[in-house]
N, C-alpha and C positions, 0 to 999 in steps of 0.2 A: 372150271366146273367142279370145284371142291365142294364137298358136303360134310356135314358133321360125321366124324368117324372115318371118312375116306371110303365109304361104301361104293360110291360110283367108280372111283379109281380102281378098287379091288375087282369090281365087276368087269370093268374094261380089261384089266390085266388077265382075268380068267378067259374072257372072250378072245383076246389076242392070242393067248396060248392055244386055245381050241383051234382057232383059225390057222395058226402056224402048223399044227399037227395035221390038219385036213388038206392043206394046200400042197399040191405036187411040187417037188423040188424044182427050182428054176422058174416057176410060174410067178409072175408079179401081179399083185392085186392093186387095183385102183383105190385111191383114198375113199371114194364113194362106196365101193364094195365093202371096205373095212368098216366105215362108219355105219353103214346099214346093218351089218352083222353085229356090231358092238352096241348099237342103239344110241349112238351119240352123233354129234355134228361132224361134217367133213373138216371144218376149221379146227376142231378139237384134235382130230387125228393128225392134221398138219402140224399143230403145236407139239404134239407128242413126238412126231418124226423129227422136227427141228431140234427139240431138246435132246433126243437120243443121239442125233448126229453130233451135236456140240459136245456131249459127254464122251463120245468115241474119239473125236478129234483131240480133246484134252488129254485123255488117257493114252491114246495111241496115235500120236502125231504123224507117224509114218503111214497111217492109213487114210489121212485126210484127202489125198488126191483121188481116192476111190469112192468117196462119198458125194 
């Protein structure tokens, strides 16, 4: 879902930051809730999640078992 200039990605980044700040500690959001708030598809949120997990596993292999 890339666009010229990455505006969509920046918009989703802002929305995810807002959502993180508003969500009570320990509460887990469904991908559908996240996608509705961010204004994108659930599969796009799933892709972001997979990418983030892969980056964490690469940078911090000792955390892989917790993901």
